[in-house]
All heavy atoms as TSV, in Angstrom:
chain	resi	resn	atom	element	x	y	z
A	1	MET	N	N	116.947	98.880	88.362
A	1	MET	CA	C	116.340	99.971	89.079
A	1	MET	C	C	115.245	99.401	89.976
A	1	MET	O	O	114.473	98.565	89.556
A	1	MET	CB	C	115.756	100.959	88.072
A	1	MET	CG	C	115.681	102.309	88.599
A	1	MET	SD	S	115.298	103.682	87.468
A	1	MET	CE	C	114.871	103.032	85.929
A	2	LYS	N	N	115.209	99.876	91.209
A	2	LYS	CA	C	114.206	99.437	92.179
A	2	LYS	C	C	113.519	100.665	92.762
A	2	LYS	O	O	114.162	101.658	93.059
A	2	LYS	CB	C	114.851	98.655	93.311
A	2	LYS	CG	C	115.529	97.381	92.887
A	2	LYS	CD	C	116.195	96.715	94.078
A	2	LYS	CE	C	116.972	95.501	93.617
A	2	LYS	NZ	N	117.660	94.849	94.710
A	3	GLY	N	N	112.209	100.579	92.937
A	3	GLY	CA	C	111.455	101.675	93.535
A	3	GLY	C	C	110.834	101.241	94.852
A	3	GLY	O	O	110.393	100.103	94.994
A	4	ILE	N	N	110.805	102.162	95.807
A	4	ILE	CA	C	110.250	101.878	97.128
A	4	ILE	C	C	109.305	103.013	97.510
A	4	ILE	O	O	109.641	104.192	97.365
A	4	ILE	CB	C	111.369	101.763	98.183
A	4	ILE	CG1	C	112.332	100.646	97.817
A	4	ILE	CG2	C	110.782	101.527	99.570
A	4	ILE	CD1	C	113.576	100.621	98.662
A	5	ILE	N	N	108.125	102.661	98.015
A	5	ILE	CA	C	107.175	103.646	98.525
A	5	ILE	C	C	107.527	103.912	99.990
A	5	ILE	O	O	107.488	103.006	100.814
A	5	ILE	CB	C	105.729	103.121	98.403
A	5	ILE	CG1	C	105.384	102.885	96.934
A	5	ILE	CG2	C	104.751	104.093	99.052
A	5	ILE	CD1	C	104.056	102.177	96.732
A	6	LEU	N	N	107.880	105.155	100.308
A	6	LEU	CA	C	108.282	105.509	101.674
A	6	LEU	C	C	107.161	106.180	102.461
A	6	LEU	O	O	107.139	106.118	103.685
A	6	LEU	CB	C	109.502	106.428	101.637
A	6	LEU	CG	C	110.746	105.831	100.978
A	6	LEU	CD1	C	111.844	106.880	100.890
A	6	LEU	CD2	C	111.224	104.610	101.746
A	7	SER	N	N	106.275	106.866	101.765
A	7	SER	CA	C	105.123	107.509	102.404
A	7	SER	C	C	104.053	107.682	101.339
A	7	SER	O	O	104.203	107.213	100.214
A	7	SER	CB	C	105.524	108.853	103.021
A	7	SER	OG	O	105.722	109.821	102.015
A	8	GLU	N	N	103.002	108.385	101.696
A	8	GLU	CA	C	101.894	108.572	100.757
A	8	GLU	C	C	102.361	109.174	99.431
A	8	GLU	O	O	101.928	108.760	98.365
A	8	GLU	CB	C	100.837	109.470	101.391
A	8	GLU	CG	C	99.604	109.653	100.529
A	8	GLU	CD	C	98.545	110.504	101.198
A	8	GLU	OE1	O	98.563	110.640	102.434
A	8	GLU	OE2	O	97.712	111.042	100.465
A	9	ARG	N	N	103.292	110.147	99.498
A	9	ARG	CA	C	103.734	110.823	98.276
A	9	ARG	C	C	105.236	110.789	98.055
A	9	ARG	O	O	105.723	111.373	97.086
A	9	ARG	CB	C	103.264	112.283	98.304
A	9	ARG	CG	C	101.749	112.413	98.180
A	9	ARG	CD	C	101.257	113.861	98.236
A	9	ARG	NE	N	102.041	114.763	97.444
A	9	ARG	CZ	C	102.410	115.986	97.853
A	9	ARG	NH1	N	102.072	116.426	99.040
A	9	ARG	NH2	N	103.114	116.763	97.064
A	10	ILE	N	N	106.005	110.103	98.918
A	10	ILE	CA	C	107.458	110.053	98.754
A	10	ILE	C	C	107.866	108.674	98.257
A	10	ILE	O	O	107.459	107.650	98.811
A	10	ILE	CB	C	108.199	110.380	100.069
A	10	ILE	CG1	C	107.857	111.804	100.523
A	10	ILE	CG2	C	109.711	110.237	99.882
A	10	ILE	CD1	C	108.444	112.186	101.863
A	11	ARG	N	N	108.692	108.673	97.202
A	11	ARG	CA	C	109.215	107.434	96.620
A	11	ARG	C	C	110.739	107.518	96.562
A	11	ARG	O	O	111.309	108.600	96.469
A	11	ARG	CB	C	108.694	107.226	95.190
A	11	ARG	CG	C	107.188	107.311	95.033
A	11	ARG	CD	C	106.486	106.154	95.720
A	11	ARG	NE	N	105.066	106.135	95.440
A	11	ARG	CZ	C	104.138	106.684	96.194
A	11	ARG	NH1	N	104.486	107.337	97.294
A	11	ARG	NH2	N	102.864	106.611	95.879
A	12	TYR	N	N	111.374	106.347	96.591
A	12	TYR	CA	C	112.821	106.273	96.402
A	12	TYR	C	C	113.089	105.328	95.246
A	12	TYR	O	O	112.561	104.207	95.214
A	12	TYR	CB	C	113.525	105.766	97.666
A	12	TYR	CG	C	115.005	105.583	97.474
A	12	TYR	CD1	C	115.848	106.680	97.329
A	12	TYR	CD2	C	115.578	104.323	97.403
A	12	TYR	CE1	C	117.203	106.522	97.133
A	12	TYR	CE2	C	116.931	104.150	97.219
A	12	TYR	CZ	C	117.742	105.257	97.077
A	12	TYR	OH	O	119.081	105.095	96.883
A	13	VAL	N	N	113.893	105.783	94.289
A	13	VAL	CA	C	114.293	104.947	93.158
A	13	VAL	C	C	115.796	104.728	93.265
A	13	VAL	O	O	116.574	105.688	93.280
A	13	VAL	CB	C	113.934	105.628	91.817
A	13	VAL	CG1	C	114.368	104.747	90.652
A	13	VAL	CG2	C	112.450	105.927	91.744
A	14	HIS	N	N	116.196	103.458	93.354
A	14	HIS	CA	C	117.599	103.079	93.509
A	14	HIS	C	C	118.134	102.590	92.169
A	14	HIS	O	O	117.500	101.779	91.501
A	14	HIS	CB	C	117.729	101.966	94.553
A	14	HIS	CG	C	119.126	101.495	94.750
A	14	HIS	ND1	N	120.035	102.216	95.477
A	14	HIS	CD2	C	119.773	100.401	94.298
A	14	HIS	CE1	C	121.193	101.563	95.478
A	14	HIS	NE2	N	121.058	100.469	94.765
A	15	CYS	N	N	119.288	103.092	91.789
A	15	CYS	CA	C	119.908	102.715	90.515
A	15	CYS	C	C	121.322	102.190	90.763
A	15	CYS	O	O	122.047	102.712	91.596
A	15	CYS	CB	C	120.002	103.926	89.594
A	15	CYS	SG	S	118.450	104.765	89.320
A	16	GLU	N	N	121.683	101.156	90.034
A	16	GLU	CA	C	123.046	100.635	90.076
A	16	GLU	C	C	123.620	100.741	88.671
A	16	GLU	O	O	122.975	100.353	87.711
A	16	GLU	CB	C	123.049	99.175	90.522
A	16	GLU	CG	C	122.585	98.983	91.944
A	16	GLU	CD	C	122.604	97.520	92.363
A	16	GLU	OE1	O	123.361	96.735	91.774
A	16	GLU	OE2	O	121.850	97.180	93.283
A	17	ASP	N	N	124.824	101.295	88.562
A	17	ASP	CA	C	125.498	101.364	87.269
A	17	ASP	C	C	126.999	101.199	87.484
A	17	ASP	O	O	127.458	101.103	88.626
A	17	ASP	CB	C	125.149	102.659	86.533
A	17	ASP	CG	C	125.586	103.923	87.255
A	17	ASP	OD1	O	126.548	103.881	88.025
A	17	ASP	OD2	O	124.952	104.961	87.032
A	18	PRO	N	N	127.779	101.146	86.422
A	18	PRO	CA	C	129.227	100.942	86.571
A	18	PRO	C	C	129.926	101.998	87.427
A	18	PRO	O	O	130.962	101.740	88.028
A	18	PRO	CB	C	129.745	100.989	85.137
A	18	PRO	CG	C	128.571	100.631	84.296
A	18	PRO	CD	C	127.371	101.148	85.020
A	19	ASP	N	N	129.342	103.190	87.507
A	19	ASP	CA	C	129.944	104.258	88.310
A	19	ASP	C	C	129.620	104.142	89.788
A	19	ASP	O	O	130.137	104.893	90.602
A	19	ASP	CB	C	129.470	105.625	87.799
A	19	ASP	CG	C	129.941	105.892	86.377
A	19	ASP	OD1	O	130.986	105.348	85.993
A	19	ASP	OD2	O	129.247	106.635	85.667
A	20	GLY	N	N	128.740	103.216	90.169
A	20	GLY	CA	C	128.384	103.031	91.569
A	20	GLY	C	C	126.891	103.110	91.781
A	20	GLY	O	O	126.103	103.210	90.842
A	21	ASN	N	N	126.503	103.053	93.035
A	21	ASN	CA	C	125.089	103.111	93.412
A	21	ASN	C	C	124.674	104.553	93.664
A	21	ASN	O	O	125.438	105.355	94.190
A	21	ASN	CB	C	124.842	102.301	94.684
A	21	ASN	CG	C	125.088	100.824	94.471
A	21	ASN	OD1	O	124.855	100.307	93.396
A	21	ASN	ND2	N	125.563	100.155	95.502
A	22	HIS	N	N	123.474	104.855	93.279
A	22	HIS	CA	C	122.896	106.160	93.577
A	22	HIS	C	C	121.385	106.034	93.482
A	22	HIS	O	O	120.861	104.990	93.102
A	22	HIS	CB	C	123.420	107.245	92.625
A	22	HIS	CG	C	123.100	106.983	91.196
A	22	HIS	ND1	N	123.817	106.117	90.418
A	22	HIS	CD2	C	122.101	107.453	90.408
A	22	HIS	CE1	C	123.296	106.076	89.208
A	22	HIS	NE2	N	122.246	106.873	89.169
A	23	GLY	N	N	120.692	107.080	93.866
A	23	GLY	CA	C	119.241	107.030	93.813
A	23	GLY	C	C	118.646	108.416	93.790
A	23	GLY	O	O	119.347	109.420	93.837
A	24	VAL	N	N	117.315	108.426	93.723
A	24	VAL	CA	C	116.576	109.673	93.696
A	24	VAL	C	C	115.371	109.539	94.617
A	24	VAL	O	O	114.617	108.567	94.525
A	24	VAL	CB	C	116.098	110.011	92.267
A	24	VAL	CG1	C	115.281	111.289	92.265
A	24	VAL	CG2	C	117.263	110.113	91.308
A	25	LEU	N	N	115.216	110.502	95.511
A	25	LEU	CA	C	113.997	110.622	96.311
A	25	LEU	C	C	113.058	111.548	95.560
A	25	LEU	O	O	113.480	112.577	95.019
A	25	LEU	CB	C	114.310	111.213	97.684
A	25	LEU	CG	C	114.943	110.274	98.690
A	25	LEU	CD1	C	115.588	111.065	99.818
A	25	LEU	CD2	C	113.914	109.311	99.242
A	26	VAL	N	N	111.780	111.184	95.511
A	26	VAL	CA	C	110.792	111.971	94.772
A	26	VAL	C	C	109.594	112.253	95.668
A	26	VAL	O	O	109.028	111.334	96.261
A	26	VAL	CB	C	110.312	111.209	93.516
A	26	VAL	CG1	C	109.283	112.024	92.756
A	26	VAL	CG2	C	111.479	110.823	92.628
A	27	LEU	N	N	109.233	113.531	95.775
A	27	LEU	CA	C	107.981	113.924	96.412
A	27	LEU	C	C	107.018	114.191	95.266
A	27	LEU	O	O	107.189	115.151	94.510
A	27	LEU	CB	C	108.152	115.179	97.275
A	27	LEU	CG	C	106.873	115.774	97.867
A	27	LEU	CD1	C	106.130	114.760	98.748
A	27	LEU	CD2	C	107.171	117.039	98.647
A	28	LEU	N	N	106.032	113.315	95.105
A	28	LEU	CA	C	105.101	113.433	93.995
A	28	LEU	C	C	104.272	114.700	94.121
A	28	LEU	O	O	103.790	115.032	95.205
A	28	LEU	CB	C	104.179	112.215	93.957
A	28	LEU	CG	C	104.880	110.864	93.809
A	28	LEU	CD1	C	103.872	109.733	93.927
A	28	LEU	CD2	C	105.626	110.791	92.482
A	29	GLY	N	N	104.120	115.392	93.026
A	29	GLY	CA	C	103.329	116.608	93.006
A	29	GLY	C	C	101.842	116.303	92.909
A	29	GLY	O	O	101.426	115.150	92.765
A	30	ASN	N	N	101.066	117.348	93.001
A	30	ASN	CA	C	99.623	117.238	92.795
A	30	ASN	C	C	99.178	118.495	92.058
A	30	ASN	O	O	100.004	119.229	91.524
A	30	ASN	CB	C	98.878	117.010	94.112
A	30	ASN	CG	C	99.078	118.118	95.112
A	30	ASN	OD1	O	99.399	119.251	94.770
A	30	ASN	ND2	N	98.902	117.803	96.389
A	31	ASP	N	N	97.883	118.774	92.043
A	31	ASP	CA	C	97.406	119.933	91.289
A	31	ASP	C	C	97.824	121.273	91.890
A	31	ASP	O	O	97.762	122.294	91.219
A	31	ASP	CB	C	95.888	119.874	91.119
A	31	ASP	CG	C	95.140	119.827	92.439
A	31	ASP	OD1	O	95.724	119.393	93.452
A	31	ASP	OD2	O	93.957	120.217	92.462
A	32	LYS	N	N	98.296	121.284	93.136
A	32	LYS	CA	C	98.711	122.539	93.775
A	32	LYS	C	C	100.217	122.666	93.972
A	32	LYS	O	O	100.727	123.771	94.144
A	32	LYS	CB	C	98.025	122.687	95.136
A	32	LYS	CG	C	96.530	122.881	95.027
A	32	LYS	CD	C	95.946	123.150	96.389
A	32	LYS	CE	C	94.449	123.363	96.249
A	32	LYS	NZ	N	93.830	123.680	97.533
A	33	TYR	N	N	100.928	121.545	94.001
A	33	TYR	CA	C	102.356	121.578	94.297
A	33	TYR	C	C	103.131	120.783	93.252
A	33	TYR	O	O	102.710	119.705	92.848
A	33	TYR	CB	C	102.630	120.982	95.687
A	33	TYR	CG	C	101.855	121.679	96.772
A	33	TYR	CD1	C	100.722	121.098	97.334
A	33	TYR	CD2	C	102.238	122.932	97.221
A	33	TYR	CE1	C	99.998	121.742	98.319
A	33	TYR	CE2	C	101.518	123.587	98.209
A	33	TYR	CZ	C	100.407	122.991	98.753
A	33	TYR	OH	O	99.688	123.635	99.716
A	34	PRO	N	N	104.303	121.292	92.821
A	34	PRO	CA	C	105.095	120.566	91.831
A	34	PRO	C	C	105.825	119.371	92.454
A	34	PRO	O	O	106.000	119.289	93.666
A	34	PRO	CB	C	106.102	121.619	91.359
A	34	PRO	CG	C	106.275	122.520	92.547
A	34	PRO	CD	C	104.913	122.559	93.207
A	35	THR	N	N	106.249	118.461	91.604
A	35	THR	CA	C	107.078	117.338	92.037
A	35	THR	C	C	108.437	117.872	92.460
A	35	THR	O	O	108.993	118.771	91.830
A	35	THR	CB	C	107.234	116.328	90.886
A	35	THR	OG1	O	105.948	115.820	90.555
A	35	THR	CG2	C	108.161	115.185	91.261
A	36	LYS	N	N	108.986	117.316	93.551
A	36	LYS	CA	C	110.332	117.693	94.015
A	36	LYS	C	C	111.198	116.449	94.004
A	36	LYS	O	O	110.721	115.349	94.281
A	36	LYS	CB	C	110.280	118.258	95.441
A	36	LYS	CG	C	109.541	119.558	95.554
A	36	LYS	CD	C	109.614	120.082	96.978
A	36	LYS	CE	C	108.899	121.412	97.062
A	36	LYS	NZ	N	109.507	122.304	98.007
A	37	THR	N	N	112.475	116.624	93.721
A	37	THR	CA	C	113.410	115.496	93.714
A	37	THR	C	C	114.642	115.837	94.543
A	37	THR	O	O	114.949	117.006	94.775
A	37	THR	CB	C	113.853	115.135	92.285
A	37	THR	OG1	O	114.507	116.269	91.699
A	37	THR	CG2	C	112.673	114.726	91.426
A	38	PHE	N	N	115.338	114.781	94.970
A	38	PHE	CA	C	116.559	114.942	95.755
A	38	PHE	C	C	117.503	113.806	95.369
A	38	PHE	O	O	117.143	112.637	95.494
A	38	PHE	CB	C	116.234	114.884	97.255
A	38	PHE	CG	C	117.342	115.344	98.138
A	38	PHE	CD1	C	117.433	116.661	98.540
A	38	PHE	CD2	C	118.310	114.453	98.566
A	38	PHE	CE1	C	118.467	117.085	99.365
A	38	PHE	CE2	C	119.344	114.866	99.383
A	38	PHE	CZ	C	119.423	116.194	99.780
A	39	GLU	N	N	118.689	114.147	94.893
A	39	GLU	CA	C	119.677	113.139	94.494
A	39	GLU	C	C	120.328	112.516	95.728
A	39	GLU	O	O	120.678	113.212	96.679
A	39	GLU	CB	C	120.753	113.770	93.617
A	39	GLU	CG	C	121.777	112.770	93.124
A	39	GLU	CD	C	122.824	113.403	92.233
A	39	GLU	OE1	O	122.830	114.643	92.074
A	39	GLU	OE2	O	123.641	112.652	91.707
A	40	VAL	N	N	120.488	111.195	95.705
A	40	VAL	CA	C	121.059	110.464	96.831
A	40	VAL	C	C	122.304	109.708	96.375
A	40	VAL	O	O	122.246	108.897	95.455
A	40	VAL	CB	C	120.027	109.457	97.406
A	40	VAL	CG1	C	120.656	108.617	98.503
A	40	VAL	CG2	C	118.796	110.182	97.914
A	41	ASN	N	N	123.434	110.004	97.031
A	41	ASN	CA	C	124.683	109.302	96.744
A	41	ASN	C	C	125.179	108.452	97.909
A	41	ASN	O	O	126.017	107.591	97.728
A	41	ASN	CB	C	125.775	110.298	96.334
A	41	ASN	CG	C	125.460	110.941	95.006
A	41	ASN	OD1	O	125.242	110.258	94.014
A	41	ASN	ND2	N	125.404	112.256	94.980
A	42	ASP	N	N	124.677	108.738	99.113
A	42	ASP	CA	C	125.079	107.963	100.285
A	42	ASP	C	C	123.983	108.053	101.348
A	42	ASP	O	O	122.950	108.693	101.140
A	42	ASP	CB	C	126.435	108.430	100.830
A	42	ASP	CG	C	126.468	109.902	101.203
A	42	ASP	OD1	O	125.405	110.485	101.525
A	42	ASP	OD2	O	127.565	110.487	101.175
A	43	GLN	N	N	124.216	107.408	102.469
A	43	GLN	CA	C	123.199	107.350	103.523
A	43	GLN	C	C	122.893	108.732	104.101
A	43	GLN	O	O	121.742	109.036	104.427
A	43	GLN	CB	C	123.655	106.393	104.621
A	43	GLN	CG	C	122.557	105.998	105.581
A	43	GLN	CD	C	123.012	104.916	106.539
A	43	GLN	OE1	O	124.112	104.990	107.078
A	43	GLN	NE2	N	122.169	103.919	106.748
A	44	ALA	N	N	123.899	109.578	104.214
A	44	ALA	CA	C	123.680	110.935	104.733
A	44	ALA	C	C	122.772	111.724	103.792
A	44	ALA	O	O	121.872	112.446	104.252
A	44	ALA	CB	C	125.013	111.651	104.923
A	45	ASP	N	N	123.000	111.593	102.485
A	45	ASP	CA	C	122.119	112.250	101.504
A	45	ASP	C	C	120.689	111.751	101.657
A	45	ASP	O	O	119.741	112.531	101.597
A	45	ASP	CB	C	122.563	111.945	100.063
A	45	ASP	CG	C	123.787	112.716	99.633
A	45	ASP	OD1	O	124.197	113.656	100.333
A	45	ASP	OD2	O	124.336	112.361	98.566
A	46	PHE	N	N	120.525	110.429	101.834
A	46	PHE	CA	C	119.189	109.858	101.970
A	46	PHE	C	C	118.475	110.440	103.186
A	46	PHE	O	O	117.322	110.868	103.088
A	46	PHE	CB	C	119.258	108.332	102.079
A	46	PHE	CG	C	117.903	107.695	102.200
A	46	PHE	CD1	C	117.201	107.333	101.072
A	46	PHE	CD2	C	117.328	107.490	103.448
A	46	PHE	CE1	C	115.935	106.764	101.179
A	46	PHE	CE2	C	116.067	106.923	103.566
A	46	PHE	CZ	C	115.367	106.555	102.429
A	47	ARG	N	N	119.157	110.471	104.310
A	47	ARG	CA	C	118.537	110.987	105.544
A	47	ARG	C	C	118.141	112.450	105.402
A	47	ARG	O	O	117.030	112.846	105.777
A	47	ARG	CB	C	119.484	110.815	106.723
A	47	ARG	CG	C	119.621	109.388	107.160
A	47	ARG	CD	C	120.579	109.252	108.315
A	47	ARG	NE	N	120.657	107.870	108.751
A	47	ARG	CZ	C	121.677	107.355	109.381
A	47	ARG	NH1	N	122.716	108.112	109.696
A	47	ARG	NH2	N	121.681	106.086	109.733
A	48	LEU	N	N	119.054	113.260	104.848
A	48	LEU	CA	C	118.775	114.684	104.663
A	48	LEU	C	C	117.627	114.874	103.671
A	48	LEU	O	O	116.693	115.636	103.932
A	48	LEU	CB	C	120.027	115.403	104.161
A	48	LEU	CG	C	119.854	116.883	103.825
A	48	LEU	CD1	C	119.481	117.672	105.072
A	48	LEU	CD2	C	121.114	117.426	103.186
A	49	GLY	N	N	117.686	114.193	102.556
A	49	GLY	CA	C	116.651	114.329	101.540
A	49	GLY	C	C	115.293	113.876	102.024
A	49	GLY	O	O	114.287	114.561	101.818
A	50	PHE	N	N	115.234	112.720	102.703
A	50	PHE	CA	C	113.965	112.229	103.201
A	50	PHE	C	C	113.376	113.179	104.230
A	50	PHE	O	O	112.181	113.490	104.187
A	50	PHE	CB	C	114.090	110.821	103.788
A	50	PHE	CG	C	112.780	110.287	104.290
A	50	PHE	CD1	C	111.816	109.848	103.398
A	50	PHE	CD2	C	112.503	110.253	105.641
A	50	PHE	CE1	C	110.587	109.377	103.847
A	50	PHE	CE2	C	111.276	109.783	106.109
A	50	PHE	CZ	C	110.328	109.342	105.209
A	51	ARG	N	N	114.218	113.671	105.137
A	51	ARG	CA	C	113.740	114.600	106.164
A	51	ARG	C	C	113.154	115.859	105.513
A	51	ARG	O	O	112.054	116.300	105.859
A	51	ARG	CB	C	114.863	114.971	107.130
A	51	ARG	CG	C	114.394	115.892	108.259
A	51	ARG	CD	C	115.442	116.134	109.329
A	51	ARG	NE	N	116.595	116.831	108.796
A	51	ARG	CZ	C	117.838	116.353	108.797
A	51	ARG	NH1	N	118.104	115.180	109.320
A	51	ARG	NH2	N	118.825	117.056	108.298
A	52	ASN	N	N	113.854	116.420	104.524
A	52	ASN	CA	C	113.378	117.631	103.857
A	52	ASN	C	C	112.085	117.389	103.089
A	52	ASN	O	O	111.159	118.209	103.139
A	52	ASN	CB	C	114.446	118.184	102.920
A	52	ASN	CG	C	115.616	118.794	103.661
A	52	ASN	OD1	O	115.502	119.149	104.835
A	52	ASN	ND2	N	116.748	118.904	102.994
A	53	LEU	N	N	112.018	116.270	102.377
A	53	LEU	CA	C	110.806	115.975	101.612
A	53	LEU	C	C	109.634	115.656	102.534
A	53	LEU	O	O	108.487	116.012	102.248
A	53	LEU	CB	C	111.049	114.839	100.627
A	53	LEU	CG	C	112.024	115.157	99.488
A	53	LEU	CD1	C	112.167	113.950	98.561
A	53	LEU	CD2	C	111.610	116.388	98.708
A	54	LYS	N	N	109.890	115.003	103.662
A	54	LYS	CA	C	108.820	114.685	104.613
A	54	LYS	C	C	108.260	115.963	105.239
A	54	LYS	O	O	107.060	116.098	105.420
A	54	LYS	CB	C	109.342	113.723	105.692
A	54	LYS	CG	C	108.275	113.226	106.623
A	54	LYS	CD	C	107.234	112.401	105.891
A	54	LYS	CE	C	106.195	111.868	106.858
A	54	LYS	NZ	N	104.925	111.589	106.196
A	55	ILE	N	N	109.137	116.908	105.554
A	55	ILE	CA	C	108.682	118.198	106.074
A	55	ILE	C	C	107.806	118.891	105.037
A	55	ILE	O	O	106.741	119.422	105.362
A	55	ILE	CB	C	109.877	119.089	106.486
A	55	ILE	CG1	C	110.548	118.521	107.745
A	55	ILE	CG2	C	109.436	120.535	106.711
A	55	ILE	CD1	C	111.881	119.160	108.075
A	56	ALA	N	N	108.234	118.877	103.785
A	56	ALA	CA	C	107.446	119.496	102.714
A	56	ALA	C	C	106.102	118.795	102.560
A	56	ALA	O	O	105.057	119.448	102.430
A	56	ALA	CB	C	108.222	119.464	101.401
A	57	GLU	N	N	106.104	117.455	102.585
A	57	GLU	CA	C	104.865	116.691	102.460
A	57	GLU	C	C	103.908	117.022	103.603
A	57	GLU	O	O	102.716	117.276	103.369
A	57	GLU	CB	C	105.173	115.195	102.449
A	57	GLU	CG	C	103.941	114.320	102.349
A	57	GLU	CD	C	104.261	112.842	102.464
A	57	GLU	OE1	O	105.066	112.458	103.345
A	57	GLU	OE2	O	103.710	112.080	101.665
A	58	ASP	N	N	104.403	117.037	104.828
A	58	ASP	CA	C	103.562	117.331	105.994
A	58	ASP	C	C	103.019	118.765	105.949
A	58	ASP	O	O	101.857	119.002	106.272
A	58	ASP	CB	C	104.333	117.098	107.294
A	58	ASP	CG	C	104.661	115.633	107.525
A	58	ASP	OD1	O	104.069	114.761	106.854
A	58	ASP	OD2	O	105.539	115.357	108.369
A	59	THR	N	N	103.869	119.708	105.557
A	59	THR	CA	C	103.448	121.109	105.471
A	59	THR	C	C	102.364	121.273	104.418
A	59	THR	O	O	101.354	121.947	104.654
A	59	THR	CB	C	104.650	122.017	105.142
A	59	THR	OG1	O	105.631	121.871	106.166
A	59	THR	CG2	C	104.230	123.474	105.036
A	60	GLN	N	N	102.558	120.652	103.267
A	60	GLN	CA	C	101.549	120.738	102.208
A	60	GLN	C	C	100.235	120.118	102.656
A	60	GLN	O	O	99.158	120.650	102.361
A	60	GLN	CB	C	102.059	120.067	100.935
A	60	GLN	CG	C	103.192	120.826	100.283
A	60	GLN	CD	C	103.845	120.071	99.147
A	60	GLN	OE1	O	103.423	118.972	98.774
A	60	GLN	NE2	N	104.888	120.647	98.580
A	61	ALA	N	N	100.294	119.013	103.391
A	61	ALA	CA	C	99.076	118.369	103.889
A	61	ALA	C	C	98.344	119.282	104.875
A	61	ALA	O	O	97.117	119.383	104.846
A	61	ALA	CB	C	99.412	117.036	104.555
A	62	GLU	N	N	99.099	119.959	105.738
A	62	GLU	CA	C	98.484	120.887	106.695
A	62	GLU	C	C	97.816	122.054	105.989
A	62	GLU	O	O	96.756	122.522	106.414
A	62	GLU	CB	C	99.529	121.418	107.674
A	62	GLU	CG	C	99.959	120.418	108.715
A	62	GLU	CD	C	101.003	120.981	109.662
A	62	GLU	OE1	O	101.163	122.219	109.730
A	62	GLU	OE2	O	101.669	120.175	110.329
A	63	LEU	N	N	98.418	122.520	104.901
A	63	LEU	CA	C	97.843	123.643	104.164
A	63	LEU	C	C	96.555	123.257	103.450
A	63	LEU	O	O	95.765	124.128	103.087
A	63	LEU	CB	C	98.858	124.198	103.160
A	63	LEU	CG	C	100.074	124.879	103.777
A	63	LEU	CD1	C	101.093	125.210	102.696
A	63	LEU	CD2	C	99.666	126.114	104.550
A	64	GLU	N	N	96.329	121.979	103.263
A	64	GLU	CA	C	95.111	121.502	102.614
A	64	GLU	C	C	93.933	121.435	103.582
A	64	GLU	O	O	92.790	121.362	103.147
A	64	GLU	CB	C	95.342	120.109	102.010
A	64	GLU	CG	C	96.353	120.087	100.893
A	64	GLU	CD	C	95.906	120.898	99.684
A	64	GLU	OE1	O	94.723	120.782	99.294
A	64	GLU	OE2	O	96.728	121.657	99.157
A	65	LEU	N	N	94.200	121.458	104.874
A	65	LEU	CA	C	93.131	121.384	105.868
A	65	LEU	C	C	92.335	122.684	105.866
A	65	LEU	O	O	92.915	123.763	105.765
A	65	LEU	CB	C	93.699	121.123	107.262
A	65	LEU	CG	C	94.430	119.807	107.461
A	65	LEU	CD1	C	95.026	119.750	108.860
A	65	LEU	CD2	C	93.486	118.636	107.238
A	66	PRO	N	N	91.015	122.594	105.987
A	66	PRO	CA	C	90.216	123.828	106.037
A	66	PRO	C	C	90.507	124.614	107.316
A	66	PRO	O	O	90.772	124.028	108.365
A	66	PRO	CB	C	88.775	123.330	106.004
A	66	PRO	CG	C	88.842	121.906	106.405
A	66	PRO	CD	C	90.221	121.406	106.078
A	67	ILE	N	N	90.457	125.897	107.201
A	67	ILE	CA	C	90.665	126.756	108.375
A	67	ILE	C	C	89.429	126.638	109.273
A	67	ILE	O	O	88.301	126.719	108.812
A	67	ILE	CB	C	90.886	128.222	107.951
A	67	ILE	CG1	C	92.157	128.323	107.110
A	67	ILE	CG2	C	90.950	129.135	109.159
A	67	ILE	CD1	C	92.390	129.682	106.532
A	68	ALA	N	N	89.663	126.432	110.551
A	68	ALA	CA	C	88.554	126.305	111.504
A	68	ALA	C	C	87.777	127.609	111.549
A	68	ALA	O	O	88.364	128.697	111.543
A	68	ALA	CB	C	89.090	125.944	112.879
A	69	GLU	N	N	86.484	127.481	111.585
A	69	GLU	CA	C	85.641	128.678	111.661
A	69	GLU	C	C	85.766	129.311	113.054
A	69	GLU	O	O	85.900	128.601	114.047
A	69	GLU	CB	C	84.189	128.307	111.394
A	69	GLU	CG	C	83.959	127.840	109.972
A	69	GLU	CD	C	82.498	127.565	109.719
A	69	GLU	OE1	O	81.653	128.414	110.095
A	69	GLU	OE2	O	82.215	126.495	109.172
A	70	LEU	N	N	85.728	130.624	113.085
A	70	LEU	CA	C	85.806	131.322	114.370
A	70	LEU	C	C	84.501	131.139	115.124
A	70	LEU	O	O	83.413	131.221	114.565
A	70	LEU	CB	C	86.060	132.810	114.149
A	70	LEU	CG	C	87.400	133.153	113.491
A	70	LEU	CD1	C	87.454	134.653	113.225
A	70	LEU	CD2	C	88.551	132.739	114.394
A	71	VAL	N	N	84.619	130.884	116.389
A	71	VAL	CA	C	83.447	130.685	117.233
A	71	VAL	C	C	83.333	131.857	118.179
A	71	VAL	O	O	84.296	132.220	118.845
A	71	VAL	CB	C	83.564	129.361	118.035
A	71	VAL	CG1	C	82.369	129.165	118.919
A	71	VAL	CG2	C	83.773	128.193	117.090
A	72	THR	N	N	82.161	132.451	118.241
A	72	THR	CA	C	81.966	133.557	119.177
A	72	THR	C	C	81.403	133.025	120.484
A	72	THR	O	O	80.614	132.102	120.496
A	72	THR	CB	C	80.994	134.604	118.588
A	72	THR	OG1	O	79.768	133.970	118.282
A	72	THR	CG2	C	81.569	135.254	117.355
A	73	ALA	N	N	81.861	133.584	121.564
A	73	ALA	CA	C	81.431	133.120	122.883
A	73	ALA	C	C	80.191	133.809	123.340
A	73	ALA	O	O	79.785	134.830	122.975
A	73	ALA	CB	C	82.543	133.334	123.898
């Protein structure tokens, strides 16, 4: 089993067994969001899973930003 860090919170774990190669993409959770996983069986799965998890990671990061205070003119 091999693990690769793809982004701040996304990891890929690659597994080899007699049935073939496969892996799991993981979006690590935090105190506000649960951990998400995506099963990978081929390159298309990897691309789709990474894209979806990256969108989730970016969206969650944006939601953590403080709302700008309204400025009166």
